[in-house]
C-alpha positions, -999 to +999 in steps of 0.1 A: -220-566+197-245-539+200-230-504+204-245-472+220-241-441+203-222-426+230-194-455+227-195-451+188-188-413+192-163-419+221-146-444+195-146-420+166-123-395+187-101-424+204-097-442+175-082-414+158-057-409+189-049-444+190-040-447+152-019-415+151+001-426+184+005-460+172+014-450+137+039-424+145+070-442+150+063-459+115+056-421+098+070-419+063+087-456+062+083-483+039+067-514+050+103-530+048+114-504+073+091-508+095+099-542+095+138-538+102+130-513+126+098-525+146+086-561+129+048-559+127+038-528+149+011-539+173+014-519+202+025-483+210+064-481+206+092-456+209+104-440+177+136-456+166+156-427+160+177-445+134+147-446+107+121-417+125+137-385+121+100-362+121+087-377+153+119-389+171+116-366+202+078-381+211+075-406+234+056-442+231+017-435+228+022-398+224+000-381+198+009-357+169-004-326+152-033-349+136-049-354+171-040-318+182-057-304+153-087-327+157-092-316+192-090-277+178-120-289+156-139-301+187-136-276+208-145-255+178-178-268+173-188-271+208-179-235+216-195-224+189-224-246+183-212-257+149-181-248+128-168-211+128-139-201+103-129-173+122-127-190+156-108-215+137-082-196+124-076-179+157-073-212+175-048-226+150-025-194+150-025-197+187-016-234+185+009-229+162+028-200+178+024-218+213+037-249+201+064-233+175+047-254+148+065-236+118+098-244+134+090-285+132+089-307+104+057-326+115+035-304+099+025-311+060+031-286+030-007-275+029-008-266+066+023-248+065+009-226+039-021-222+061-003-212+092+023-189+077-009-170+061-027-164+095+004-160+116+013-134+091-022-118+093-028-128+052-062-146+038-051-184+040-077-189+013-054-170-012-033-201-011-056-228+002-067-239-034-033-254-038-037-278-006-041-312-019-028-334+013-047-349+042-046-323+067-081-317+068-090-352+067-072-359+096-092-334+116-123-336+105-139-366+126-154-343+150-175-332+124-189-366+116-198-370+154-215-337+158-237-339+127-240-378+131-276-372+124-279-350+096-252-361+065-264-332+042-254-309+072-223-330+081-206-328+046-213-290+041-199-284+074-164-308+065-165-287+035-163-254+056-137-269+077-114-278+047-116-248+026-094-224+048-062-250+044-071-274+021-092-261-007-085-282-037-107-311-050-091-340-037-084-325-002-123-312+001-133-344-013-112-364+015-126-342+042-162-349+032-157-387+026-141-389+062-169-372+078-198-389+061-180-420+071-178-410+106-215-397+105-226-430+093-209-451+117-220-431+147-255-428+139-256-467+137-274-493+113-248-489+083-232-521+067-196-513+057-206-514+021-232-486+029-206-467+050-181-465+016-214-456-001-217-426+022-181-419+018-185-416-022-212-398-025-198-371-001-165-370-017-185-366-051-202-334-031-165-323-021-153-322-054-179-301-064-168-279-041-131-275-042-107-258-064-099-277-095-064-291-101-047-321-119-052-350-094-070-384-093-104-384-081-110-393-045-146-404-049-136-428-079-109-445-059-134-451-030-154-468-055-128-491-064-122-505-028-147-531-027-135-546-059-097-546-050-105-560-016-128-587-027-108-598-053-080-604-029-105-635-013-092-651+021-056-633+016-036-624+047-046-586+058-007-576+048-013-587+013-044-570+009-032-534+019-002-542-003-027-548-033-048-516-021-014-497-015-003-504-051-031-492-066-038-460-041-004-457-025-005-443+012+015-410+012+001-375+027-019-369-006-057-367+002-063-389-029-039-417-014-043-413+023-082-416+024-087-445-001-061-466+019-078-456+051-110-467+038-097-496+023-084-511+054-116-503+076-134-522+044-108-551+047-114-557+081-149-552+084-148-523+106-129-536+134-110-510+154-079-531+165-076-547+133-081-516+111-054-496+128-028-521+128-033-528+089-033-490+080+000-481+100+019-514+087+014-505+052+040-477+060+041-441+045+017-414+062+014-443+089+002-421+116-024-400+094-035-431+079-038-449+113-058-420+127-081-419+098-088-455+098-090-451+137-119-425+133-137-446+107-132-480+129-142-465+158-171-448+145-185-477+132-174-502+159-174-484+192-148-478+216-152-512+228-135-524+198-101-508+212-083-526+241-089-507+273-051-506+277-046-484+245-076-458+253-062-455+289-024-448+275-030-429+249-051-402+269-030-405+295+002-395+278-014-368+259-039-356+286-066-363+265-104-366+273-120-381+243-151-394+259-160-360+277-154-343+242-175-369+221-205-365+248-203-328+241-206-332+206-234-353+208-250-328+231-251-301+207-278-321+186-268-303+156-284-331+136-316-327+151-321-287+142 
């Protein structure tokens, strides 16, 4: 089905919010625990407090810090006509203080170090090189939307948005990979294989910009996705995700989270609803993996690939206007300068 650029931009943002909120009750649970607590998740659910301690206070269809940080990036790009590190640090500091993020358990270790630094007036880049989790990848989709017509500037902006908090080689590579996949999807005309290749090339670029640490290569893992999925043939999507998680894992580590999200995207041929369900039911960092997969699938297949009920409910529950922000990002025309 033919989609408009506006619908694909909206899809990138709303897909992230849906994946985040739908994956939230399953966060950091194994696949077996998810099945025991919820069965196979197919809709927004209230967290089962017996299993879910990190997000137990949230209601069904409510987004987590994943989407809220993405919204901060949206406003940063719109208000500054491009990414501003100084404005980002200020906005993140204000958000963290207002929502008492350092008193909560939902933020990852890299983001926690970053927030502690900016709140205490220190230079966050002094410790950013340790940041090897998926925090910068989960918030970067707006960069891909804004720079959907200029892949080179897109990955450069992705690097800039990652370095303040997640400056290691795998984290920067992961952010670049997601931004590139979203950019390719929103631009249009790419096959799913070509989206993976754009992510691979962007990850290689990101690996050249991040601080070297001992960790797997995000780019090399992305390169493995087609072989793993294609080797599964006509297997059920759950079995395919088992194969992917068996190789990559699905934790908050950047080199696990982004390959598994891209793997789910490829396995369902970019279908928004199917991609999110595949990613979240694989377990572990389910909300972030669902968000990233939703970003990429939404950019590729458009907002129309998600049920209207899902789009309406997640935005109403968390007071979001993803379509409005998507239009504003496109109106910047950053890729046309």
